[in-house]
C-alpha positions in Angstrom: 13.5 5.2 15.9 17.0 6.1 16.8 19.9 3.5 16.7 19.7 3.1 20.6 18.4 -0.3 21.4 15.3 0.1 23.8 15.6 -1.5 27.3 13.1 -3.9 28.3 10.9 -1.3 30.4 11.0 1.1 27.3 9.8 -1.6 25.1 7.2 -2.9 27.4 6.0 0.7 27.9 5.5 1.3 24.2 3.9 -2.0 23.7 1.5 -1.4 26.4 0.7 2.1 25.3 0.1 0.7 21.6 -2.2 -2.0 23.0 -4.1 0.4 25.3 -4.7 2.6 22.2 -5.2 0.2 19.6 -7.0 -2.5 21.2 -10.6 -3.5 20.1 -11.5 -4.0 23.7 -11.6 -1.4 26.2 -8.2 -1.4 28.2 -7.4 1.3 30.7 -3.9 2.2 32.0 -1.6 -0.6 32.2 -1.6 -4.2 31.1 -0.6 -6.7 33.4 2.5 -8.1 31.8 1.6 -11.7 32.3 -2.2 -11.3 31.4 -3.0 -13.2 28.4 -3.7 -11.1 25.4 -5.1 -13.7 23.4 -7.6 -15.0 26.0 -8.6 -11.4 26.9 -9.5 -10.3 23.4 -6.7 -7.6 23.9 -5.0 -9.2 20.7 -7.3 -10.9 18.0 -6.5 -11.9 14.6 -6.4 -8.3 13.2 -4.8 -6.8 16.4 -1.7 -9.4 15.9 -1.5 -8.3 12.2 -1.5 -4.5 13.4 1.1 -4.9 16.1 3.3 -6.9 14.2 3.2 -4.0 11.6 3.8 -1.6 14.8 6.8 -3.7 15.8 8.4 -3.8 12.6 8.2 -0.1 12.0 8.8 1.2 15.5 11.6 -1.0 16.3 13.0 -1.7 12.9 12.9 -5.7 13.1 11.7 -7.9 10.6 9.1 -10.6 11.8 8.9 -13.8 9.8 5.3 -15.6 9.5 6.3 -18.5 11.5 7.3 -16.2 14.5 3.8 -15.2 14.5 2.5 -17.2 17.1 0.8 -17.7 20.7 4.3 -18.3 22.3 5.6 -14.9 21.2 2.2 -13.1 21.3 0.5 -14.4 24.6 1.3 -11.7 26.9 2.7 -8.2 27.3 6.0 -9.9 28.7 6.3 -12.6 26.0 5.9 -9.7 23.3 8.6 -7.8 25.2 11.1 -10.7 25.3 10.3 -11.5 21.7 11.3 -7.9 20.5 14.4 -7.8 22.8 15.4 -11.2 21.2 14.7 -9.6 17.7 16.6 -6.4 18.4 19.7 -8.5 19.7 19.5 -10.5 16.6 19.1 -7.3 14.4 22.1 -5.6 16.3 24.5 -8.5 16.1 
C-alpha cells in the first residue's frame, strides 16, 4: 500500500470487497455498513483471523489481540472506524 492514508470510503470499499470475496457465506455486491457481520455469519472465528491479517497487510497497521472484539468487528462501519483509528495512530 502507498504511504497515503485512505479515507473512510476507500477503507470501507476495500473491506467490503474483501468480505464479499472471502466470506464463508454467500454475499453479493455491497454489505450494509450497519449489518451485524457476526450475527449474519459473514464473519466467523476464522473470518475474523483472516480479515485481521488482511487489515494488517493491506493497511500496514498492527492489531493487538485485545483489540479483536465484537465492538471493533461487529459491522462494516465499526471495522472501517477501527481501521481509521489504527491508521491515525500509525501516522502519528
